[in-house]
N, C-alpha and C positions, 0 to 999 in steps of 0.2 A: 504493499499501499505506500502510496506517495504523499507526504505530507507537505502542505502548501499552508501559507498564510493569505487569508484575503486581505488587502488594505481597506481600511474603512472609507465609505463615502460620505462627503459632506455635501448632500443635497439639500439639507435645510437648514438656514442659520436663522438666528435671533438677530433682529435688528432693531436698533433704536434710534429714533430722530430726536434733535435737539436735547441731548442727555436723558433721554426716556419719556418725554412731552406724549411721543408716540412710539408704540412697540407692535412689531408684527415678525411673522415668520416668513422668510424668503425660500422659496423653493428654485433653487439655484440651477444653471444649466451646466455646473461643474460637478467634477464628480471625485476629484483630488484635493488634498490640501495645497499641493504644490500650485496646482491651476488656480484656486482660489487667491493665494497670496500674491501670485504672480500679476494676475489681472488687477488687483488692489494697488500694490507698488506702481504701477503703470498707469493708472488713472490720472488724468490731468486736472480735472475739476470736479469736486464733491460738494459743492454749495448749493444746499437746498432752497436757498433763497432766491437762487437765481434759475435752478434746474428743477425739472419735475423727477421726483425719486426714480420713477422705471426708467427715464432718461439715465441717470446716474447709474443704477445697477444693470442695465444693458440687455435685460432679458430675465427670464424666468416668471415666475408668479408669486404676488404677495397675498398671505394669507393672514387676515386680522384674528387677534387672540379674542376668544368670545366667552371662554368659561374658565372659572377658577383653575382646573386641571391644566388647560392649557398654558396659564400663566405660571404654574408650577414648572412645567416641562420647559417654559421659556428660560426661566431663571435657571433652572439645571443645567440645560445648554449653554447658558452664556458662562458657567462656571467651569463646565467640562470640554468646551467644545470651540469652535471659531464665532466670533460674535462681530458684528460691524457698529460702531458709533458714527453716525452720520451727522454734520451739522454746516459745517463751512471750510474753507479750505485750510483754516488755522487749528481747527479743534477736530477733525474727522479721524478715526484710525480704526484699524482691525485688530483684535487682541485675540492671542491664542498663547494658551499657558503663560499668562502671565505677562508675556511679551507684546509691545505696541508695534506695529508697522504702520508706516506713514505713507502715503501716496506721493507720487512723483510731482504734483502740483502743490505740495504742501507750502504754506506761508508762515513765515514767524513775524509774532510782534516784534515792532523796532525797540 
């Protein structure tokens, strides 16, 4: 018998807009962690005040959180998987295992 390891998929990601003012699940078009991080790091503009969130995400499906059970799942995924905080080009980030990944178009306050 051959042993093999399946790489986990990262098809559902918790997303927070404006530091949690809005929260939802994003069913991504990605299958691996590497794809997600590479996509994020190459993003030029993540400003939700200038762009529609679906234009920023570039595909997939947004699923609103409707029940307490879904909120529990949301926060468990935030703690144990990839999650996105999208606000503007100064403060948006992807976080995974405690490490923040910034996008290509990040701006810094003077």
